[in-house]
VEXMAR-806610 format. One record per residue: residue number from 0; residue in three letters; x, y, z of N, C-alpha, C, CB in turn. Coordinates in steps of 0.02 Angstrom, whole numbers, plus 50000, padded with zeros to 5 digits. Glycine has a CB too. Layout:
<atoms>
k; r; npx; npy; npz; capx; capy; capz; cpx; cpy; cpz; cbpx; cbpy; cbpz
NUM; Ala; X; Y; Z; X; Y; Z; X; Y; Z; X; Y; Z
...
</atoms>
This chain:
<atoms>
k; r; npx; npy; npz; capx; capy; capz; cpx; cpy; cpz; cbpx; cbpy; cbpz
0; Met; 52316; 50885; 51770; 52317; 50951; 51803; 52344; 51004; 51755; 52360; 50950; 51869
1; Ala; 52311; 51061; 51749; 52333; 51112; 51702; 52397; 51144; 51727; 52280; 51166; 51692
2; Lys; 52440; 51159; 51679; 52504; 51191; 51696; 52493; 51265; 51710; 52555; 51181; 51639
3; Thr; 52531; 51288; 51759; 52527; 51359; 51775; 52571; 51397; 51727; 52548; 51373; 51848
4; Asp; 52545; 51450; 51699; 52584; 51492; 51653; 52637; 51528; 51694; 52538; 51543; 51614
5; Ser; 52700; 51510; 51685; 52754; 51538; 51726; 52760; 51613; 51717; 52820; 51504; 51710
6; Lys; 52751; 51636; 51654; 52757; 51708; 51643; 52702; 51746; 51678; 52756; 51723; 51568
7; Ser; 52641; 51718; 51674; 52583; 51751; 51706; 52592; 51751; 51781; 52518; 51716; 51687
8; Asp; 52618; 51694; 51807; 52628; 51688; 51880; 52678; 51740; 51904; 52651; 51618; 51898
9; Lys; 52733; 51747; 51867; 52784; 51796; 51886; 52756; 51866; 51883; 52846; 51790; 51841
10; Ser; 52715; 51878; 51830; 52686; 51945; 51822; 52641; 51962; 51880; 52648; 51949; 51756
11; Asn; 52600; 51912; 51902; 52554; 51925; 51957; 52591; 51939; 52022; 52507; 51866; 51967
12; Lys; 52644; 51901; 52033; 52684; 51912; 52093; 52716; 51981; 52092; 52738; 51858; 52101
13; His; 52739; 52000; 52032; 52772; 52064; 52024; 52725; 52122; 52038; 52801; 52070; 51954
14; Asp; 52660; 52113; 52016; 52612; 52166; 52025; 52597; 52179; 52098; 52549; 52150; 51988
15; Lys; 52604; 52129; 52140; 52589; 52136; 52211; 52637; 52184; 52246; 52590; 52069; 52245
16; His; 52694; 52196; 52214; 52745; 52237; 52247; 52752; 52306; 52214; 52812; 52202; 52246
17; Lys; 52698; 52330; 52183; 52701; 52396; 52153; 52699; 52450; 52207; 52643; 52406; 52104
18; Ser; 52739; 52502; 52196; 52739; 52558; 52242; 52674; 52597; 52237; 52799; 52604; 52229
19; Pro; 52643; 52614; 52294; 52581; 52652; 52292; 52591; 52723; 52268; 52548; 52652; 52360
20; Ile; 52653; 52747; 52268; 52666; 52815; 52245; 52685; 52816; 52171; 52721; 52847; 52286
21; Thr; 52731; 52774; 52152; 52758; 52776; 52084; 52717; 52736; 52035; 52828; 52753; 52083
22; Glu; 52675; 52690; 52061; 52639; 52644; 52019; 52686; 52604; 51975; 52588; 52681; 51975
23; Ala; 52745; 52591; 52001; 52795; 52548; 51968; 52822; 52503; 52022; 52851; 52591; 51934
24; Pro; 52853; 52446; 52004; 52881; 52402; 52054; 52927; 52439; 52102; 52918; 52344; 52022
25; Ala; 52916; 52431; 52166; 52955; 52468; 52215; 53024; 52439; 52224; 52919; 52468; 52282
26; Ala; 53065; 52474; 52262; 53133; 52452; 52274; 53133; 52388; 52314; 53172; 52506; 52310
27; Ala; 53192; 52357; 52318; 53198; 52291; 52350; 53177; 52292; 52423; 53269; 52267; 52344
28; Ala; 53183; 52349; 52456; 53166; 52353; 52527; 53091; 52352; 52539; 53196; 52414; 52557
29; Gly; 53052; 52360; 52487; 52979; 52360; 52496; 52947; 52422; 52468; 52961; 52352; 52568
30; Lys; 52884; 52431; 52485; 52847; 52487; 52457; 52869; 52553; 52488; 52774; 52477; 52468
31; Val; 52866; 52606; 52447; 52876; 52673; 52473; 52811; 52694; 52506; 52898; 52723; 52416
32; Pro; 52811; 52712; 52570; 52749; 52732; 52603; 52715; 52789; 52565; 52763; 52753; 52675
33; Ser; 52650; 52782; 52554; 52614; 52831; 52514; 52593; 52890; 52556; 52554; 52800; 52480
34; Lys; 52582; 52945; 52523; 52554; 53005; 52554; 52506; 53035; 52504; 52611; 53057; 52576
35; Gly; 52445; 53011; 52504; 52397; 53034; 52456; 52408; 53007; 52386; 52398; 53108; 52454
36; Ala; 52450; 52957; 52379; 52465; 52926; 52314; 52486; 52978; 52263; 52404; 52888; 52289
37; Ala; 52521; 53030; 52285; 52541; 53084; 52241; 52610; 53071; 52211; 52540; 53151; 52277
38; Leu; 52615; 53080; 52146; 52679; 53075; 52112; 52709; 53145; 52108; 52672; 53044; 52041
39; Val; 52765; 53156; 52142; 52792; 53224; 52145; 52864; 53227; 52120; 52788; 53250; 52216
40; Ala; 52892; 53171; 52100; 52962; 53172; 52075; 52965; 53138; 52007; 53010; 53137; 52126
41; Pro; 52934; 53168; 51956; 52934; 53137; 51890; 53004; 53132; 51861; 52890; 53176; 51842
42; Ser; 53014; 53082; 51819; 53079; 53073; 51787; 53096; 53134; 51745; 53080; 53009; 51744
43; Ser; 53159; 53154; 51748; 53181; 53212; 51709; 53202; 53193; 51638; 53238; 53249; 51744
44; Gly; 53201; 53126; 51623; 53218; 53103; 51556; 53292; 53109; 51540; 53178; 53142; 51506
45; Ser; 53308; 53092; 51479; 53378; 53094; 51458; 53385; 53117; 51386; 53411; 53026; 51467
46; Lys; 53340; 53162; 51365; 53342; 53187; 51297; 53408; 53224; 51284; 53282; 53233; 51283
47; Gly; 53443; 53202; 51232; 53506; 53235; 51214; 53564; 53218; 51260; 53496; 53308; 51214
48; Ala; 53553; 53172; 51307; 53606; 53153; 51354; 53605; 53078; 51362; 53597; 53188; 51423
49; Pro; 53662; 53049; 51382; 53664; 52976; 51392; 53614; 52955; 51446; 53735; 52953; 51411
50; Val; 53588; 52895; 51439; 53543; 52867; 51490; 53581; 52860; 51555; 53513; 52799; 51467
51; Ile; 53549; 52876; 51611; 53582; 52871; 51676; 53602; 52799; 51690; 53536; 52898; 51732
52; Asn; 53665; 52790; 51708; 53691; 52723; 51722; 53739; 52727; 51781; 53727; 52693; 51659
53; Ile; 53711; 52733; 51841; 53752; 52740; 51901; 53750; 52678; 51945; 53729; 52800; 51942
54; Gly; 53723; 52624; 51918; 53721; 52561; 51955; 53661; 52553; 51999; 53782; 52556; 51997
55; Ile; 53610; 52595; 51990; 53548; 52590; 52028; 53491; 52582; 51977; 53536; 52652; 52075
56; Asp; 53451; 52531; 51986; 53396; 52517; 51941; 53350; 52577; 51934; 53357; 52456; 51965
57; Glu; 53324; 52587; 51874; 53280; 52644; 51861; 53220; 52647; 51908; 53256; 52642; 51789
58; Arg; 53190; 52589; 51921; 53131; 52588; 51965; 53150; 52601; 52038; 53096; 52520; 51960
59; Asp; 53210; 52580; 52057; 53234; 52595; 52124; 53248; 52670; 52131; 53298; 52555; 52141
60; Arg; 53277; 52699; 52078; 53289; 52772; 52079; 53224; 52810; 52086; 53326; 52793; 52015
61; Ala; 53172; 52787; 52053; 53107; 52820; 52057; 53079; 52816; 52128; 53057; 52789; 52007
62; Ala; 53083; 52757; 52158; 53058; 52748; 52226; 53096; 52791; 52276; 53061; 52674; 52246
63; Ile; 53162; 52792; 52268; 53204; 52832; 52314; 53190; 52906; 52305; 53279; 52818; 52302
64; Ala; 53181; 52928; 52243; 53166; 52999; 52230; 53100; 53019; 52261; 53165; 53013; 52154
65; Glu; 53051; 52975; 52260; 52987; 52990; 52292; 52995; 52996; 52368; 52935; 52936; 52274
66; Gly; 53035; 52950; 52397; 53048; 52954; 52468; 53084; 53018; 52487; 53089; 52894; 52490
67; Leu; 53135; 53036; 52448; 53172; 53098; 52462; 53127; 53159; 52454; 53232; 53104; 52415
68; Ser; 53078; 53155; 52409; 53032; 53211; 52400; 52991; 53223; 52463; 52986; 53198; 52340
69; Arg; 52972; 53170; 52497; 52936; 53177; 52560; 52980; 53208; 52613; 52909; 53109; 52584
70; Val; 53043; 53186; 52616; 53090; 53215; 52664; 53101; 53289; 52648; 53158; 53177; 52662
71; Leu; 53106; 53305; 52584; 53114; 53375; 52564; 53054; 53417; 52584; 53126; 53379; 52488
72; Ala; 52994; 53392; 52572; 52934; 53429; 52590; 52930; 53442; 52665; 52871; 53390; 52567
73; Asp; 52946; 53392; 52705; 52945; 53400; 52777; 53000; 53447; 52801; 52952; 53333; 52812
74; Thr; 53059; 53442; 52771; 53114; 53485; 52790; 53099; 53558; 52775; 53179; 53464; 52754
75; Tyr; 53069; 53570; 52716; 53053; 53638; 52697; 52998; 53667; 52742; 53030; 53641; 52623
76; Thr; 52949; 53626; 52758; 52895; 53648; 52802; 52922; 53665; 52872; 52840; 53594; 52808
77; Leu; 52968; 53623; 52896; 52998; 53636; 52962; 53042; 53699; 52959; 53039; 53576; 52985
78; Tyr; 53077; 53708; 52903; 53117; 53769; 52894; 53073; 53830; 52899; 53153; 53768; 52825
79; Leu; 53017; 53830; 52863; 52973; 53888; 52862; 52944; 53902; 52932; 52916; 53877; 52812
80; Thr; 52926; 53850; 52967; 52900; 53857; 53035; 52953; 53888; 53081; 52877; 53790; 53063
81; Thr; 53015; 53863; 53076; 53069; 53888; 53119; 53085; 53960; 53103; 53131; 53844; 53110
82; His; 53084; 53978; 53039; 53097; 54048; 53020; 53041; 54093; 53045; 53104; 54054; 52943
83; Asn; 52980; 54070; 53040; 52923; 54107; 53066; 52931; 54120; 53141; 52857; 54070; 53052
84; Phe; 52950; 54068; 53177; 52959; 54076; 53250; 53017; 54123; 53266; 52971; 54007; 53282
85; His; 53069; 54123; 53225; 53125; 54169; 53234; 53100; 54241; 53230; 53180; 54157; 53180
86; Trp; 53055; 54254; 53183; 53028; 54321; 53176; 52981; 54340; 53233; 52991; 54327; 53110
87; Asn; 52941; 54293; 53256; 52884; 54309; 53298; 52890; 54290; 53372; 52825; 54276; 53271
88; Val; 52946; 54261; 53393; 52954; 54243; 53462; 52954; 54306; 53507; 53018; 54202; 53473
89; Thr; 52924; 54300; 53565; 52923; 54355; 53613; 52935; 54326; 53683; 52855; 54394; 53611
90; Gly; 52943; 54371; 53732; 52949; 54348; 53801; 53020; 54354; 53827; 52927; 54277; 53806
91; Pro; 53030; 54332; 53890; 53094; 54341; 53924; 53151; 54302; 53891; 53088; 54320; 53996
92; His; 53135; 54251; 53851; 53188; 54211; 53819; 53199; 54232; 53746; 53170; 54136; 53822
93; Phe; 53176; 54292; 53730; 53179; 54314; 53660; 53249; 54309; 53630; 53155; 54386; 53655
94; Asn; 53299; 54337; 53663; 53366; 54340; 53634; 53394; 54270; 53619; 53414; 54377; 53681
95; Ser; 53389; 54225; 53668; 53418; 54158; 53658; 53379; 54119; 53606; 53419; 54121; 53724
96; Leu; 53312; 54122; 53607; 53272; 54085; 53559; 53277; 54114; 53489; 53200; 54082; 53581
97; His; 53278; 54180; 53485; 53286; 54213; 53420; 53350; 54190; 53385; 53286; 54290; 53429
98; Ala; 53404; 54187; 53423; 53468; 54165; 53395; 53468; 54090; 53380; 53525; 54182; 53443
99; Met; 53440; 54050; 53425; 53437; 53978; 53415; 53396; 53960; 53353; 53408; 53944; 53477
100; Phe; 53338; 53992; 53346; 53296; 53978; 53288; 53331; 53997; 53223; 53229; 54015; 53295
101; Met; 53369; 54052; 53224; 53405; 54072; 53164; 53456; 54019; 53144; 53440; 54139; 53175
102; Ala; 53493; 53993; 53192; 53543; 53940; 53177; 53508; 53878; 53150; 53583; 53922; 53241
103; Gln; 53449; 53862; 53178; 53413; 53802; 53156; 53383; 53811; 53087; 53359; 53785; 53207
104; Tyr; 53352; 53869; 53073; 53322; 53876; 53007; 53375; 53881; 52953; 53276; 53938; 53005
105; Thr; 53434; 53908; 52970; 53488; 53912; 52921; 53512; 53842; 52903; 53546; 53953; 52949
106; Glu; 53519; 53798; 52953; 53539; 53729; 52940; 53487; 53693; 52897; 53551; 53691; 53006
107; Leu; 53424; 53703; 52913; 53370; 53671; 52875; 53369; 53696; 52803; 53302; 53684; 52909
108; Trp; 53377; 53761; 52795; 53377; 53789; 52727; 53433; 53760; 52684; 53384; 53866; 52730
109; Asn; 53492; 53756; 52713; 53549; 53727; 52677; 53537; 53654; 52659; 53613; 53735; 52718
110; Ser; 53504; 53618; 52703; 53493; 53546; 52691; 53443; 53534; 52635; 53469; 53512; 52755
111; Thr; 53397; 53581; 52623; 53349; 53570; 52568; 53385; 53566; 52501; 53297; 53627; 52567
112; Asp; 53438; 53604; 52493; 53476; 53602; 52430; 53509; 53534; 52421; 53529; 53657; 52430
113; Val; 53536; 53507; 52475; 53569; 53441; 52472; 53520; 53387; 52452; 53602; 53424; 52539
114; Ile; 53461; 53388; 52483; 53410; 53337; 52469; 53385; 53344; 52398; 53351; 53344; 52518
115; Ala; 53369; 53406; 52377; 53343; 53416; 52309; 53393; 53396; 52256; 53323; 53489; 52300
116; Glu; 53456; 53412; 52267; 53507; 53395; 52217; 53520; 53320; 52213; 53572; 53432; 52232
117; Arg; 53507; 53285; 52268; 53513; 53211; 52265; 53456; 53183; 52223; 53512; 53179; 52336
118; Ile; 53396; 53211; 52229; 53340; 53190; 52187; 53358; 53201; 52113; 53276; 53229; 52205
119; Arg; 53388; 53257; 52098; 53408; 53272; 52029; 53461; 53223; 52005; 53433; 53344; 52023
120; Ala; 53508; 53206; 52048; 53561; 53160; 52029; 53533; 53090; 52014; 53613; 53155; 52085
121; Leu; 53476; 53074; 52042; 53443; 53010; 52029; 53401; 53011; 51966; 53401; 52991; 52089
122; Gly; 53399; 53069; 51932; 53364; 53074; 51869; 53292; 53094; 51874; 53368; 53009; 51835
123; His; 53275; 53130; 51927; 53205; 53152; 51937; 53204; 53226; 51955; 53171; 53110; 51993
124; Tyr; 53146; 53256; 51941; 53137; 53326; 51960; 53119; 53330; 52034; 53082; 53359; 51917
125; Ala; 53146; 53380; 52068; 53131; 53391; 52138; 53069; 53436; 52144; 53191; 53423; 52175
126; Pro; 53022; 53418; 52187; 52964; 53462; 52198; 52987; 53527; 52231; 52910; 53427; 52243
127; Gly; 52953; 53581; 52214; 52975; 53645; 52242; 52919; 53697; 52246; 53031; 53672; 52202
128; Ser; 52858; 53674; 52254; 52802; 53721; 52261; 52762; 53704; 52324; 52755; 53719; 52198
129; Tyr; 52726; 53754; 52350; 52685; 53742; 52408; 52631; 53690; 52393; 52653; 53807; 52433
130; Ala; 52605; 53692; 52331; 52553; 53644; 52312; 52579; 53573; 52315; 52527; 53659; 52241
131; Glu; 52639; 53562; 52290; 52669; 53495; 52291; 52685; 53474; 52362; 52731; 53492; 52248
132; Phe; 52716; 53518; 52400; 52735; 53502; 52468; 52674; 53485; 52511; 52773; 53560; 52500
133; Ser; 52619; 53521; 52501; 52559; 53511; 52542; 52530; 53441; 52531; 52507; 53563; 52526
134; Lys; 52542; 53411; 52473; 52516; 53345; 52458; 52551; 53290; 52498; 52521; 53330; 52384
135; Ile; 52615; 53301; 52514; 52655; 53246; 52541; 52687; 53260; 52608; 52708; 53229; 52492
136; Ala; 52684; 53322; 52632; 52716; 53339; 52696; 52679; 53307; 52754; 52719; 53415; 52705
137; Thr; 52716; 53283; 52802; 52689; 53255; 52864; 52692; 53307; 52920; 52725; 53191; 52884
138; Val; 52744; 53348; 52919; 52751; 53402; 52969; 52694; 53451; 52959; 52821; 53437; 52962
139; Ala; 52663; 53471; 53014; 52607; 53519; 53011; 52631; 53587; 52988; 52573; 53524; 53079
140; Asp; 52587; 53623; 52953; 52603; 53690; 52930; 52611; 53737; 52990; 52548; 53716; 52882
141; Val; 52645; 53792; 52980; 52658; 53840; 53033; 52591; 53870; 53057; 52706; 53896; 53010
142; Pro; 52581; 53878; 53123; 52519; 53907; 53148; 52511; 53979; 53122; 52518; 53907; 53226
143; Gln; 52450; 53997; 53104; 52438; 54065; 53079; 52446; 54117; 53134; 52368; 54070; 53050
144; Thr; 52428; 54099; 53195; 52437; 54144; 53252; 52498; 54121; 53291; 52373; 54144; 53298
145; Pro; 52549; 54163; 53298; 52610; 54143; 53332; 52596; 54120; 53404; 52661; 54200; 53333
146; Pro; 52617; 54060; 53422; 52606; 54036; 53491; 52656; 54066; 53539; 52611; 53959; 53493
147; Lys; 52647; 54052; 53603; 52695; 54073; 53653; 52762; 54038; 53642; 52668; 54059; 53724
148; Ala; 52815; 54067; 53670; 52882; 54044; 53657; 52892; 53969; 53670; 52930; 54083; 53699
149; Met; 52871; 53945; 53727; 52882; 53874; 53743; 52839; 53828; 53702; 52870; 53863; 53817
150; Glu; 52781; 53854; 53679; 52741; 53814; 53633; 52775; 53808; 53565; 52670; 53844; 53626
151; Met; 52810; 53862; 53546; 52850; 53859; 53485; 52902; 53803; 53491; 52885; 53927; 53472
152; Val; 52933; 53799; 53548; 52985; 53748; 53560; 52953; 53679; 53554; 53018; 53758; 53629
153; Arg; 52895; 53669; 53584; 52861; 53604; 53581; 52844; 53585; 53509; 52796; 53605; 53623
154; Ile; 52821; 53633; 53470; 52804; 53620; 53401; 52866; 53599; 53362; 52772; 53682; 53369
155; Leu; 52922; 53632; 53375; 52983; 53615; 53339; 53011; 53548; 53360; 53036; 53669; 53350
156; Val; 53003; 53529; 53424; 53023; 53462; 53445; 52987; 53410; 53404; 53010; 53452; 53521
157; Lys; 52921; 53417; 53400; 52880; 53369; 53362; 52900; 53370; 53288; 52806; 53386; 53369
158; Gly; 52914; 53429; 53261; 52933; 53434; 53191; 52998; 53398; 53175; 52939; 53506; 53171
159; His; 53049; 53408; 53217; 53113; 53375; 53205; 53107; 53299; 53213; 53167; 53402; 53253
160; Glu; 53068; 53278; 53262; 53059; 53205; 53271; 53021; 53175; 53213; 53022; 53192; 53338
161; Thr; 52974; 53212; 53185; 52936; 53188; 53128; 52982; 53180; 53067; 52878; 53236; 53111
162; Val; 53022; 53230; 53052; 53067; 53225; 52995; 53116; 53167; 53004; 53106; 53291; 52985
163; Ser; 53139; 53157; 53065; 53185; 53102; 53078; 53151; 53035; 53064; 53210; 53104; 53152
164; Arg; 53089; 53027; 53085; 53053; 52964; 53073; 53042; 52952; 52998; 52985; 52965; 53109
165; Ile; 53023; 53005; 52963; 53011; 52998; 52891; 53075; 52979; 52855; 52982; 53064; 52861
166; Ala; 53131; 53012; 52873; 53195; 52996; 52841; 53215; 52924; 52854; 53249; 53044; 52866
167; Arg; 53203; 52900; 52915; 53222; 52831; 52932; 53183; 52780; 52890; 53210; 52818; 53006
168; Glu; 53123; 52797; 52869; 53084; 52750; 52830; 53119; 52732; 52764; 53015; 52780; 52815
169; Phe; 53158; 52778; 52738; 53186; 52769; 52672; 53259; 52747; 52672; 53180; 52832; 52633
170; Ile; 53291; 52744; 52730; 53360; 52720; 52733; 53365; 52647; 52708; 53387; 52725; 52804
171; Pro; 53321; 52601; 52731; 53324; 52532; 52705; 53311; 52528; 52630; 53274; 52488; 52741
172; Val; 53266; 52570; 52604; 53252; 52571; 52532; 53315; 52588; 52493; 53196; 52621; 52516
173; Ala; 53350; 52640; 52516; 53412; 52660; 52483; 53467; 52608; 52491; 53436; 52728; 52511
174; Glu; 53473; 52579; 52551; 53525; 52529; 52563; 53517; 52468; 52519; 53525; 52508; 52636
175; Glu; 53456; 52443; 52514; 53445; 52382; 52476; 53450; 52394; 52401; 53377; 52353; 52493
176; Ala; 53443; 52456; 52380; 53452; 52473; 52309; 53525; 52487; 52293; 53409; 52533; 52291
177; Gly; 53569; 52485; 52344; 53639; 52499; 52333; 53654; 52573; 52328; 53664; 52465; 52272
178; Asp; 53608; 52615; 52353; 53618; 52688; 52349; 53648; 52713; 52415; 53551; 52724; 52335
179; Asp; 53712; 52700; 52424; 53746; 52720; 52485; 53746; 52796; 52497; 53817; 52695; 52484
180; Pro; 53756; 52837; 52444; 53755; 52910; 52456; 53690; 52934; 52487; 53767; 52946; 52391
181; Thr; 53632; 52908; 52463; 53569; 52929; 52491; 53561; 52902; 52562; 53511; 52905; 52447
182; Ala; 53579; 52840; 52573; 53574; 52811; 52640; 53617; 52850; 52690; 53596; 52736; 52640
183; Asp; 53677; 52868; 52670; 53721; 52907; 52713; 53693; 52976; 52727; 53791; 52913; 52682
184; Met; 53666; 53007; 52675; 53637; 53074; 52683; 53578; 53073; 52731; 53615; 53102; 52615
185; Leu; 53534; 53023; 52724; 53476; 53018; 52768; 53497; 53002; 52840; 53428; 52963; 52743
186; Thr; 53549; 52962; 52848; 53575; 52947; 52915; 53601; 53011; 52947; 53631; 52895; 52911
187; Ala; 53636; 53051; 52908; 53662; 53115; 52934; 53605; 53162; 52953; 53708; 53148; 52882
188; Arg; 53552; 53162; 52912; 53495; 53205; 52927; 53461; 53183; 52992; 53444; 53204; 52869
189; Cys; 53455; 53118; 53002; 53425; 53093; 53065; 53466; 53115; 53125; 53420; 53016; 53063
190; Thr; 53531; 53113; 53118; 53576; 53135; 53173; 53562; 53207; 53191; 53650; 53126; 53153
191; Val; 53557; 53250; 53140; 53544; 53321; 53152; 53476; 53331; 53186; 53547; 53360; 53087
192; His; 53424; 53299; 53159; 53357; 53309; 53186; 53351; 53281; 53257; 53306; 53276; 53141
193; Asp; 53382; 53223; 53270; 53379; 53194; 53337; 53414; 53240; 53388; 53412; 53125; 53338
194; Gln; 53471; 53267; 53368; 53508; 53311; 53414; 53470; 53376; 53426; 53578; 53326; 53385
195; Thr; 53442; 53404; 53373; 53405; 53467; 53380; 53343; 53457; 53424; 53384; 53495; 53312
196; Ala; 53308; 53401; 53414; 53250; 53386; 53455; 53269; 53380; 53529; 53216; 53321; 53431
197; Trp; 53326; 53348; 53542; 53350; 53342; 53611; 53364; 53410; 53642; 53413; 53298; 53613
198; Met; 53398; 53454; 53604; 53415; 53520; 53630; 53352; 53561; 53644; 53460; 53558; 53581
199; Leu; 53305; 53558; 53598; 53241; 53595; 53609; 53202; 53566; 53668; 53198; 53593; 53545
200; Arg; 53200; 53499; 53671; 53164; 53466; 53725; 53193; 53486; 53794; 53166; 53390; 53716
201; Ser; 53258; 53495; 53796; 53291; 53513; 53859; 53267; 53580; 53887; 53367; 53515; 53849
202; Leu; 53245; 53624; 53841; 53220; 53689; 53863; 53153; 53682; 53900; 53211; 53736; 53803
203; Leu; 53120; 53627; 53889; 53054; 53616; 53919; 53057; 53580; 53986; 53009; 53578; 53872
204; Glu; 53116; 53552; 54002; 53123; 53515; 54064; 53133; 53562; 54122; 53181; 53466; 54060
205; Glu; 53103; 53547; 54179; 53108; 53590; 54238; 53165; 53566; 54282; 53042; 53591; 54278
</atoms>
């Protein structure tokens, strides 16, 4: 019986676990869910600086950065939608919704900086253009025609729940790579989105 080439066998097994986004072996938790197979968090390199050595494998950092890029794209899209609704809401609930939307878009705006800077800390560039975000965002773009007030609320409920689901996908990836800061940050983001979705949903209950 012919002997199996152990190196070839290992290589073949390794290839089965390539990330569909990074085209590199994915983190220990499994593949990073793809969104158009777009690479949006390229490595920032280490020219003139020491190689990053924070205890997280380079390929795991790449997979986590791609996941965070999707969370960033969805967060930014939801921010823009909420800000749009703040400007354009009308009707008898104008004052309360105008103020609520402002508090929500301010929180979302501040969170984009936290997410983007974590991507940078992992040694990758953070996406920051509409073209890049459109490739990977799951949250729907803001409607061109402003909807009625309660429809705005429904859209934001779905948006917050979507971002929460996307963030949860990457918590195991970060945990298994030993990236506690990212796992904690994503957990905190889920808490915010879940609570905001609940508050918005409550406005729709009779």
